[in-house]
C-alpha positions as CSV (number, residue, x, y, z in Angstrom):
1,M,0.0,-13.8,-4.8
2,S,3.1,-12.0,-4.2
3,Q,4.3,-9.0,-5.9
4,E,7.4,-11.2,-6.9
5,K,5.3,-14.2,-8.3
6,A,2.9,-11.6,-10.4
7,L,6.1,-10.0,-11.7
8,T,7.3,-13.2,-13.0
9,A,3.6,-14.2,-14.4
10,F,3.3,-10.9,-15.9
11,A,6.7,-11.0,-17.5
12,G,6.3,-14.4,-19.0
13,F,2.9,-13.6,-20.5
14,M,4.1,-10.2,-22.2
15,V,7.3,-12.4,-23.6
16,L,4.9,-14.8,-25.1
17,L,2.6,-12.2,-26.5
18,S,5.4,-10.4,-28.2
19,V,6.4,-13.6,-29.8
20,V,2.6,-14.0,-30.9
21,L,2.5,-11.0,-32.4
22,T,5.8,-10.7,-34.1
23,H,4.7,-13.7,-35.7
24,F,1.4,-13.0,-36.8
25,V,1.0,-8.9,-36.9
26,H,4.7,-7.4,-37.6
27,A,8.4,-8.3,-37.2
28,N,8.9,-5.3,-35.3
29,F,6.8,-6.5,-32.5
30,M,10.4,-8.5,-31.4
31,W,11.7,-4.9,-30.0
32,F,8.8,-5.5,-27.3
33,T,10.8,-8.9,-26.4
34,V,13.7,-6.8,-26.5
35,F,12.3,-4.5,-24.2
36,I,11.2,-7.0,-21.9
37,G,14.3,-8.7,-21.5
38,A,16.2,-5.2,-21.1
39,N,13.7,-4.5,-18.2
40,L,14.3,-7.8,-16.5
41,F,17.9,-7.3,-16.8
42,Q,18.1,-3.8,-15.4
43,Q,15.8,-5.2,-12.5
44,S,17.9,-8.0,-11.4
45,F,20.5,-5.5,-10.8
46,T,18.6,-2.6,-9.1
47,G,15.4,-4.8,-8.0
48,F,12.8,-1.9,-9.3
49,C,10.6,-3.1,-12.0
50,P,7.6,-0.3,-12.8
51,A,5.0,-3.2,-12.9
52,T,5.5,-3.8,-9.3
53,L,4.4,-0.3,-8.7
54,F,1.1,-1.2,-10.3
55,F,0.7,-4.5,-8.5
56,K,1.4,-2.6,-5.1
57,H,-0.7,0.3,-5.3
58,V,-3.3,-0.8,-8.0
59,L,-4.0,-4.2,-7.4
60,G,-3.0,-4.1,-3.5
61,L,-0.5,-7.2,-3.6
62,K,2.2,-7.5,-1.0
63,S,5.6,-8.6,-1.3
64,E,7.0,-12.3,-0.2
65,R,8.8,-10.5,2.7
66,E,5.4,-8.8,4.1
67,L,3.5,-11.9,3.5
68,A,6.5,-13.9,5.7
69,C,6.3,-11.3,8.5
70,P,2.7,-9.6,8.7
71,A,2.6,-6.7,11.2
72,D,1.3,-7.6,14.4
73,T,-2.0,-6.2,14.8
74,S,-3.2,-7.3,18.3
75,T,-2.8,-5.0,21.4
76,S,-2.8,-7.6,23.8
77,R,0.4,-8.5,25.9
């Protein structure tokens, strides 16, 4: 799984979780949904999302670019 696909899945899960928490726990969890939306909005312009750092450094996921063009590890010519 790539970082981009993991980020999309994670964002979708967090939105669903925040809706469930808003409905069953407290109405102020709506602000969690707002935070997620604002983070996705800024990520669309800057390309930066803190969750991607977690996916890359902790989980070791590669970006789609890295998966499409792996480094040539062979030394034969």
